[in-house]
C-alpha positions in Angstrom: 2.9 15.7 -3.2 4.2 13.0 -0.8 1.4 10.6 -1.6 0.1 8.9 -4.7 -3.2 7.3 -5.7 -4.0 5.0 -8.5 -7.6 4.8 -9.6 -8.6 1.2 -10.1 -11.6 -1.0 -10.1 -12.4 -2.7 -6.7 -10.8 -6.1 -6.3 -7.9 -5.3 -8.6 -4.8 -7.0 -7.2 -2.0 -4.8 -5.8 1.6 -5.9 -6.5 4.8 -4.5 -5.2 8.6 -5.0 -5.1 10.5 -7.4 -2.8 10.6 -6.9 1.0 8.9 -8.0 4.2 5.4 -7.2 5.4 6.2 -5.4 8.7 2.7 -4.2 9.5 -1.0 -4.6 8.8 -3.3 -2.0 10.3 -7.0 -1.4 10.3 -6.7 2.4 10.4 -9.9 4.4 11.1 -9.1 6.8 8.3 -7.0 4.9 5.8 -8.8 1.6 6.1 -6.7 -1.6 5.7 -3.0 -0.7 5.4 -0.2 -3.0 4.4 3.4 -1.8 5.3 6.3 -3.3 3.4 10.0 -2.8 4.3 12.0 -3.2 1.1 15.2 -3.6 3.2 17.0 -0.9 1.2 16.0 2.2 3.1 12.5 2.2 1.5 9.2 1.4 3.3 5.9 1.6 1.4 2.4 1.8 2.7 -0.6 0.6 0.7 -3.9 2.1 2.0 -7.5 1.4 1.3 -7.1 -2.3 0.7 -9.8 -5.0 1.2 -9.9 -6.5 4.7 -9.2 -10.0 3.3 -5.4 -10.1 2.6 -3.3 -12.8 1.0 -0.3 -11.7 3.2 0.4 -11.6 6.9 2.8 -9.6 9.0 6.2 -11.3 8.8 5.7 -12.6 5.2 8.4 -12.1 2.7 7.1 -10.8 -0.6 8.8 -10.5 -4.0 8.2 -8.3 -7.0 4.9 -9.3 -8.6 3.3 -10.9 -5.5 -0.2 -9.7 -4.7 -0.4 -8.1 -1.3 -4.0 -7.1 -1.3 -7.0 -5.9 -3.4 -8.3 -2.4 -4.1 -11.3 -1.6 -2.0 -13.2 1.3 -0.4 -12.1 0.9 3.3 -10.4 4.3 3.5 -13.1 6.5 5.2 -11.0 9.7 4.6 -11.3 9.1 0.8 -14.9 7.8 0.8 -16.0 10.4 -1.7 -13.6 9.1 -4.3 -13.8 6.2 -6.7 -12.0 3.0 -5.4 -8.2 3.5 -5.8 -4.9 2.6 -4.2 -3.3 5.1 -1.9 0.5 4.7 -1.7 3.0 6.3 0.6 6.8 5.8 0.3 9.3 6.5 3.0 13.0 6.6 2.2 15.3 6.6 5.2 12.6 8.1 7.4 11.4 10.8 4.9 8.3 10.7 2.8 9.1 10.9 -0.9 7.0 11.2 -4.1 6.2 7.6 -5.1 6.2 8.8 -8.8 10.0 9.1 -8.5 10.2 5.3 -8.3 8.2 4.9 -11.5 10.4 7.1 -13.7 
């Protein structure tokens, strides 16, 4: 699979590695989405976040910074318990995010 979800309680903070927030979208299917360019060929998307975000487009983030909170804004996954949906793109290709956790 080219996507990854983490089941979590609503309002749990979401932290990620260093990079720059290059986009924040209110997607009709995926809810609030934060896109981080890690400046090493990797771009990550965090979907289904709460609308109130502690980051803005253009912010630099470092490992451990909270970029958002788990919520239920993703209509496409409304039948599931609150969780974080992650997509990782490496040099333009979607990869399995679990590869980065091993």
